[in-house]
N, C-alpha and C positions, 0 to 999 in steps of 0.2 A: 504493500500500500504506500502510495506517495502523496505527500502533502501538496498544497498549492504552490509552495516554494520549490517543489521538485526534489526535495530531499527525502530519503527513505524514512518512513515512520517506524518507530520502535514501540509498538503498543504493548503494554503490560496488562496482566490479569487484574481481576477485581482486588486481589490482595496477595502480597508476596513479602518475603523477608529481605529483598534486595535493598541496597542503600538508596535513600531518597535525596535528590538534589533539588535546587530551586526551592528551598524550604519556605521562603516567604510566599512564593506563588502557590505552593501546595497546602499551606496551613493558614496563613494570614488572609490571603485574598478571598477564599470562600466565606470566611467569617465577616470580613468587611462588606462583601456583597450582601450577605444575609442581614447586615445592619442597615445598609443603604436602602434595601428594598422596602421595608415598612415605612421609613421616612419619606421616600418618594411617593408611596401610596397615599400618605396623609396629605402631602402637598397636592397630589392629583385630585383628591376629594375636595380640597379647598378651591382648586381651580374649576371644578365642575359645578359646584353649588353657588358660586359667586359670579356676578356679571363682570365682564372683562373691561367695560368702559363705564365711566362715571362722569357726572356733570358737577363742576366745582361751583360753589357759591360766589357771588360778587364777581362773576366773569373771570374767576381764577386768580384774582389778585391776592397775594399772600398777606396774611395778618391784617386783613381789612375788617375792622370791628370784631376781630377774633373769630371770624367765620370763613376766612379764605383758605383754611387748611384742608387737607385731604380727609380729615376725620368727619367733616360735615358734608361730604360729597353724597350725591344721589346716583344710584346705579341706573344704567341704561340696559334694556333687555337685549340679550344676544340673539343672533339668528338661530333658527332650529338646526341647521346643518352643523353649526359649531357645537351645540350640545350633544348631537348624535355622535360626531367624531370624537369629542372629548370623552364621552362615556365609553366608546370603543377602545380608546387609548388606556383608560383606567382598567378596563377588563383585561386587556392584553398584559398590562404590567402586573396586575394581581395574579393572573394565571402563571406568568413567568416566575413570580415569587413562590407560588405553590410548588411548581416543579423543582425549584431549587431546594425547598425544604424536604420534599419527597426523596430527593437524592441524598440528603443528609441522613435521612432515616432508613436508607437502603431499600426504599419501596420501588424506586425506578432506577434503572441502570444509568451509570454516569454518561455513557456514550449517547444516551437518549435524552436524559433530563437536562444536561448542561447546554447542549446546542439549542434545545427548545427555550430554555431560559434566556439565552443570549438573543435568540431570534425574536422572542416576544418583547423583550425590553428594548431592543433596537426598533422594532415596529412601533411600540408605544411612543418612543422619542421622536421617530419620524412623523407620526401622526400629529403630535403636539407641535412640532416645528412647522409642519404644513399648515396647521390651523393658525399659528401665530403669523406666518407670512400672509395667509389669506385675509386675516383680519386687518393686517396693516395695509393691504392693497385695496380691498374692496370696501370695508367699513371702518376706516380709521377714526380715532377721536379727532375732533376739530379744536385745536388749541386757540386761545388759552382757556376757553370755558370748559373744555372736555379733556380728559386724560385717561390713561390706562389705570385700571384698579389693581388692588392687591391680588385678585384672582388671576389676572394676566401674568403678573410677575411670579406667582406661585407656579403657573404652568411653565414659565421659562426655567425656573430652578428645578422643577421636576424633570424636564427633558434633559437638563445637564446631568442630573444624578443618574438617570437611566443610561445615558451614554457612558458615564464613568463606570457604573456597575457592569454593563455589558463589555466594556473594554478590559477591565481587570479579569473578568471571567474568561475572556478570549486568551489572555496571557496564561491563565491556568490551563486551558485546553491545549495550548501550544506546548506547554511543559509536559502534558500527558502524551501528546503525539510523539514527542521526542524521547519518551521513555524515562523521564526523570522521576516519576512516582506512579504508583498504581492508581486505578480509577476509583477505588473505594476510599471515601473519607473516613478515617478512623478518629472520630470525635471523642474526646474524653468528657468527663462529667462537667468540668469547668466550661468547655466550649458549648456543650449542649445547654447549659444553664445560661450562658451569655445570649445565645440565640433566642431562647424562650423568654428571658427577662426583657430583651429588647423589643420583641413583638408585643409583649404585654404592656410595656411602658407606652409605646406609640398608640396602641389600641386605647389605652386609658386616656391618653392626651386627646385623641380624636373624639372619643365618646364624651369626655368632659366638656370639650369645646361645643359640641352639639347641645348639651344640657344648658350651658351658660347662654348659648344663643337663644334657646327657647325661654329661659327664665328672665334674662336681663334685656332682651331685645337687641343684643349685639348682632352684627353681621358675623358670618361664620369665620371670616378671616380675622376680624377683630377679636372674636372669642378665642381663636387659636393663639393669637398673640398674647392675650390676657392669661390664658392657661399656661403658656410657656413661661411668661414672666413670673407667674405665681409658683409653679412647681419648682423652678430653679431658685426660688427664694430671693429674687432680685427686687420685685415690687417697686416699680417706678411711681405708681400712683396715678398714672394717666387714665387707667381703667380700674374701676372698683365696682363691686356689686352694690346695688341700691335697694333691692327687695329682700324681704326676709327669707323666701325660699332660696334665692341665690346665695345669700350668706350662709344659710344652713347647709346647702350642698357643698359650699366651700370647705366646711369642716371635713367631710368625708373625702372630697376630691384631693385636698392638700395632704392629708395624712397618708392616704394610699399612694398618691403620686410621689411623695418624698421617699417612701419606702421603696417603691420601684426604682426611683432614681439612684438611691444608695446602693441597691443591689446591682444595677447596671454598672455603676462606677467601680464597685468592688470587683465585679467579674472582668471588666476591661483591664483594671490594674493587675489582677492575677494573670490574665492572659498575656499581657505585655511582659510581665516578669518571667513567666514560664518560657516564652519564646526567646527572650534575651538570655535567660540562663541556659537553655538547651543549645542555642546556636552561637550567639555573639560572645557570651562569657566563656563558654567552653573552647571556642575557637581562639580567644585571646590567651587562655591558659595553655592551650596546645602550642601556640607560637612561643610563649615564654618558656615552656618546658623544652621544646626543641632547640631554642636558642641556648638554654643552659646546657643541654646535652652536647650541642655542637662546640661549646667552649670549655668542656670538661677535660681535664687531664688528671691521671692518677699517679704517674711516675715521670722520671726524666726522659725515658724513651719516647713516651707519647708527646711530651713537651717539645723534644727536638723534632719529632715528625710534624707537629703543628707549625713550628717556626721554620721548617724547611732547612734545618741544620743537620750536619752529618752525625752519625751515632757516636757514642762515647768510645774513644780509642783506649788501647791498653799500652802501658808503658813497657819498656824492654824487660823489666823485672817481673812482668806478669801482674802488676798492680793496676787495677782499673782506676781511672781518674775519678775523683769525687765529683758530685754534681755541682757543688758550689765551693767556694773557697773557705767557707766556714764549716763545711761538713766534717773535715778532719784537720787537726792542727798541723802547722807547717813541718814540725819535726818528724811527723810520722811518714810523710811522703815528700821529701825534698826534691826528688826528681820530677815531681809533678809540676813544680813551679818553673822548672827549666824549659819544659815543652809547652805548658799552659794549654792542655787539651780541653779545658772546661768551657762552660758557656761564656766566661769572661773574655774569651778570645774573640767572640763575635759581638758582644754587647753587654749591657748591664741588665740584670734581672731584678725587678722590684716586686716584692711580695707585700701586699697590704691586706691583712685578714686572709681570705681565700682567693683574692684576686691577684693574678700574676700578670705583670706587664713587662714586656721585653723591649728595651731601647737599643736599637742598632748602634754599633760603634762607628763613629765618623772620624775621618782624618782632619787635620788642620785645614785643608783646603775645601772641606765640606763634602767630600766624596765618601762613599760607604765601602768598607772592605768586603770583598767577595771571598768565597771559599777558595783556599789556596793562596791567599795573599794578594790577589788581584784587586783592581779598583773598578767599581761600578761607575762607568763614565756617563751613563744615562742620567744619573741623579747628581752629577757634579754641579756646583754653584758657578754660574757664569752669567755675564750680563746678557739680558734678553731684550728683544725689541718689545714695542707696545703690544703688537698682535700676539707675540709669543707669551707675554705675561698674561694676556687675557685668556689664551688657550690653557695655560697652566692653572689659572684660577678655576676655569670651568672643569678641568680634569680633577682638581682637588675637591670640587663639589659633586662629582659624579657618584652614583650609587656604589659603583665598584670600589672607589677609593674609600668611601665611608665604611663599607663592609670590611675592607682590609684593615682600617683603623680599629674597628670593633674586634676583629680577630686577634689584635695584639693583646687584648685584655682577656686572658684565659682564667678559668676557675680550677684551682687545685683541690680536688676532692680525693684524698688518699684513703680515708676511712669511711666506714659505713655511716658513722655519725655525721660526717660532713655531707653526705648525700641526703640524709634525712633532713638536716637543717636547710639545705638548699631547696628541697621540696616545700618545706614549711615557709620559706621566704617567698617562693613562687605563689603559694596559696595566699599569703598575706598581701602581696602585691596585687593579685587578681581580685581579692576582696575590696581593696581600696579602689582599684580601677573600676570595678562594677558599680560601686556607690557613686563615684564622680561621673562615670559615663551616664548612668541613669539620670543623675541630677542635671548634667549638661544637656541631655536630650530633652528633658522636661523644660528647662529654661529656653532652649532653642524653639520648641513648639510654642511655648508661651509667647516668646518675642515675635514669632512669625504671625501668630493669630492676632496678637495685640496690634502690631504695626499695620499689617494688611487690612485688618478689620477697620482700623481708624481711617485708612486711605479710602476704603469703599464708602464708609459713612460720610466722608467729606464731600464726595460727589453726589450721593443719594439725598443728602439733606441740604444741598446748596440752594435749591429753589425756595425752600420754606424757612429753614432755620439759619442758613448762611453760616454754618459752623466752620471754624478754622481747624487746621490739622491738629493743633495742640488740644483744642476743645474736644475733638473726636478721640484723641488719645485718652483724655480724661473720661469721656463717656465709656469707652471700652474697658478702662481700668476698673471703674466702679461697677461695671457689669460683670467682669470676670471674677472679681472678688465678692460678688453678690451683695454689694453695699446698697446700690440703688437709691441715691438721694432723691432723684426725681427732678432735679433742676434741668437736666438734659436727658432727652430720650428721643428715639426715632419717631418722626411725625409723618414722613412721606409714605406713599403707597408702595414704593420699591424698598424703602428702608426697613419696614416691619417684616416682610417675608425674609429678607436677607438676615435680619436679626434673629429670627427663629432658627434658621439653619446654623448660623454662626454660633449662637449661644449653646445650642445642643451639642456642638462639637467642642467648643472651647472650654466650657465649664467643667466637664469631666477631666480634661487635660490639666486644668489648674488644680483640681483635687488631687490628681496623681503627683503633680509637682509638690504640693504641700506634704504629701506622704513621703516623697523622697527627701525633702528638706528635713523632715522629722528624723529620718534614719541617717542622715549625713551631717547636715549643718548643726542640728541640735545635739547630736552625739559629739561632734567636734567641740562645741561650746562646753558641754559637760566635761569632756576630757581636759580641756584647757582650765576649767574651774578647779578640777581636782589637782592638776599640776601646780597651779598657783597656791592652792591650800597646802600641798605637801612642802612647798618651799617657804611658806610664810607662817600662817597661823596654826597649821596642823602638820608640823614637820614629821617626816617618815624616816625611820631608821634605814640607813644604807642608800638613800636617794642620791647622794652625791657620787658614791661609788658606782651605782647603776648608770648615772648620767655619763660618767667618764668612760665606762665600759661600752656604752652605746655609741660613742664618738671616737673612732680609732685615731683620727688625727690629733685630737686633744690628748688622748692617752699617750701617743707617741711624743708629743711635745713635753708632757710632764715627765715621761721617762728620760728624755734627753736632759731636762733640767736636773733630774736626780743624778744622772751620770756626770754632768758638769760639776755638781756640788760634791760628789764623791771624789772626782779628780782634784778639785780645789783643796779638799781636806787632806788628800794624799800628799799634795805638794807642801802643805803646811807641816805635815808630820816629817817629811823629808828635810824641810828647812830647819825644824827644831833639832833634828838629829836624835841619837840615842841618849837617854837620860840615865845617869848613874844613881842608884838608889840603894839604901840600906837593906840588906837581905831580911833583917828582922822586921822591917816596916811592912805593914799590910798594904796590899795593892788595892787602891781605891778607884784608879782609872781603868778604862777598857784595856784589856791585854792586847799586845801586839800579835800579829799572826804567827810569829815564831816562838811565842812564850810557851812554857811548859803547861801552864794552866789551860791555855787555849787548846793545846793538844789533848789534854785530859778531857776537856769539855767536848772536843770533837769525837774522842773515843766513846764518851758516854752517849753522845747524840747518835753516833753510828750504831752503838749497841741497841739503843732504843729503836732506831730505824729498822735494824735487823729483826728486833722483836715484832715490830709492826708488820714487816714483810712476812715474817713467819706466821703471824696471825692471819694476814690476808691469804697466805697459801693454805693454811688450815681451813679458813672459811671457804676457799674455792674447792678444797677437797671435800668438805662437808656438803657443798652444793652438788658436787659430782656424785657424792655417795647417796643422794636422794633416791629412794626406791620408787618403783612404779606406783605403789599404793600411796605414797606420800604425794606424788605428782597428781595422781587421780583425785585425791582429796582436795588438793589445791586447785585442780581444774574445776571441780564442782563449786567451790567457794568463789572462784573468779567468774564463772558463768552467772551465778546469782548477782554478783556485784555489777557486771556489765549489763545484765537485764534491767537493773534499777536505773542505770545511766541512759537507757533508751529514751526516757521521758525528760531528760535534762534540756533546758533551753537557755542559751543557744546550745547546739549539739556539742557533745563532749569531743575534745581533741586531746589525744593521749600524747604523753611525752615519749622520748626515745627509750627511757628505762622501762616504761610500761609496755612499749612494743616489744622490747627484748624479752620481758616476762611472758607476754602472750605468745611470742614465737617459740619459746621453750615449751609451753604447754601444748602448742599445736603440733610440734614435731616429735614429742616424746612418744606418742602413741604409734609412731611408725618404726620404732626401734625393733630390733630382733633380727635373727639370721634370715636371709632371703631364702636359703635352701630349705628352711623349715616351713615355708609358706607355699601355697599353691600358686601357679602362674596367674590365674585370674585374680586372686587376692592381691598379688603384688601390683598388677596393672591397675586395679581399682584404687589402691592406696596411693599410687603415683598420681592418679588423676585428682584425687581429693587433696593431696598435699601440694598446695599452690606455693611456688617460689616466686618472689617478686623483687623488683628493683625499685628503690624509692622514687627515682626520677624517670622510671620507664613507663611504658604504656600500661603495664599491668600493676601499677602502684595502687595500693589500697586507698591512697588519698585522692585518686582520680575516679573512684567508684561513684555511681549514681546514688548510692545509699550513704548513710552516715557511718562514721568510723565505728561507733558502738554496734551497729547492725552487722557490719562486715566482720568485726572481731567475734561477735556472738555466733555467727554462722560458722566460722572456722573452729571455734572452741567446741561447738556441738558436733561438728564433723570429727574432731579429735576424740571426743567422748564416745562417739559411735564406733570409731576404729578400735578404741581400747576395750569397749565391751564386747565387740565382735571377736577380738583376739583372746580375751579372757574366756569367752564361751568355747572357743576352740581348744584352749588349754584344759578347761574342765572336762570337755569331751574326751580328750586324749588321756587324761588322768583316770577317768572312769573306765575306759577300755583297758588301761593297764591294770587297774585294780581287779577287774573281772578276770583278766587273763592270769593274774597272780593267784587269785582265789582258786582257779581251776588247777593251777600247778600245785598248790598246797594240797588239794584233795587227792591228786594223783600221787603226791609224795607220801601220803598216809597209806596208800595201798602198796606202793613199790618202795622197798627199802633200798637205799643206795648200797652198792657193793663195789668191791675193788676190781672184780673181773667182769668183762663184757658178757661171758657166757652166763654168769649168775644173774646179770641184769636181764638177759634174754629169757632165762628160765622164770624169773620173777614176773616178767611181762606175760609169758605164756600162762603162768599160774593165775595171775589176776584176770587174764582174758578168759580162761576157762571158768573161773569163779563167777564172773559177770555174765558170761554167756548162759549160765544155768538160770539166771533170773530172766524170765520171759517178759516181765512187765516193763523192763527198761533195757531193751536190746540196743537201742541207739546210744544210750549212755555208755554201755559196755564197749561198743566199737570205738567210741571216742577216746575212752581211757586206754584201750589197747593201743591206739595210734600214738597217744602220749608216751606210753612206755617204750614203743619202738623208737620214737624220737630221742628219748633219754638214752636208750642203748646206743644209738648212733653217736650221740654226743660223748 
């Protein structure tokens, strides 16, 4: 099958396990279309029941005796053909919306429902556009006494929304034809809830507008504008109920409407959060992890390979050159300094924390030494022309040059603890990025809706209110924050329909912005307040030490100050020289390094350290001497503890020591000799025993579940392996006991002799005795067989 573009279509089934691409087209677009559909239907209803032309009072002069506005206009009857085609357009749009919902519920196939929805929405938009053009050509309003009403502009907005909805559904269908995702929409509970709540909200808004139209005498378009302003809690005050039935209905309408609005906003916020967490946040974390893996080195060999340097050479005496000049003292390898085969031959290696930066060695003329003592002439410093300088600057700004500079900063992860800390750092950086990304997107959406909305209102309210752009910004701001002073509000027939659509889109976004601010800005303010309190009125123990440890540059500066102070004191001691003292006088000052007391103290300290080391060795031996029953008991206690941590908020994040403990409990159940197990059991245990790398793709920190859930699953698997192995041991012990019992019974019948003939005679005697017993002939044959086996032994 070939598409219109001529490319081969790759159709997929209704549901499969293949990876999905174009995630926005496959997930977000159908839900956006399901939200646009009901709103467009409400606007089409308003366009159908409202005349499209009105007569303005006082010949359309604005603000003449307070009656020249569009609010006091009188409708002009529309032609019959306009009503018929308008109703047909509404029917097509409503039918297309139904097909889309049936596809969501798997009632109609994707390949049937989606093209019908697109076709019907396009047909509805085309009909509305044709009516608009026909009205403008054949029966246009005669200015300035006549103008288009709110119903006309509702039809314009409805046709635009129908085209937008059909366009994004077309993108979704193109993705399906290209095989990026299956045709079945797998909606979760949150997505189904969003669709249902959106439909109920717009149904309640349209129905409430009809009730207010009947009770208060509003036109349907004015009633829809009043219902929108009320349910969004803006309340300009330009429309208000005057009758008791209208005020009484407002109680019910507003309570239920605010509940529906809150549910819709919550579902939208949850949906956006889930999409960003599944795609954007995970993609950012993946890039950060891949960048970390790409810059990781564990030893000098990998470091030399990353830097493009030759491997470590071996001296004539067979001594391998140390990695750095500080690895071994000079007196141990004097021949090393004669040949200088270390990294210092090629440049300077700077290590700050776990970051390794290599600075290439340059000569005095600015050139870089090549391998073998040559000179890299391409990078020599010479006078360049203006064009050459410009090209050099562009080359320095290129992506390849930037990547090369980034590769110079490598990560030295020699131990397992370093890899764990690196992954924790990636998680923390991703968490901060997630917060600020969500906050930035919310601010961006808020700014776009605010500024663009003000620009539109400046043109729509020019004839009546003559608002400046700053006044329109003020109007949009008090509307977005639902303040609604009422001093400024939309008055024109085009301004009110646009305000309905704009406010229904903008107010939920502002609510999401406030939620993101509460999780980022407010949290940052709280952390700053706690920090100030720790340094001022509520000092915390060790806060200075923690601050210094958190800033490596400051710690290095303080270390250098201590070194300078120690050298200064050493020079002072050398300047004073050795002091002569009475041997009987007690030493009150600090002993010199060569003093006898210092040596004794060092011996005592060394003895204590040896005792500590012996204690640590014994402790390690005790840990190694833990029996399986002790570990099984500890496993049960740990499972109970982790199960309680499943409900912790925020989710529990374990330390490296706790992960070491969990790893011991996970792996102890797989101990034992492989030859004592069956092949199927060995393969099953290897599948259950998951090995991972902290910064690898199978890291438990990258799982879709919390760390507590992941640990609990592995501990339960370990407990299952232990109980399965204990059951096998018990079965083997029971068989051995039964076999030993049989041997004991045969031993009571056959007495051991020193001669094989005697054993054979005893077997024959026992066999003849048991064969005389007709009630237990099988038992006699079995015992005769045992006697024959004993004879052969």
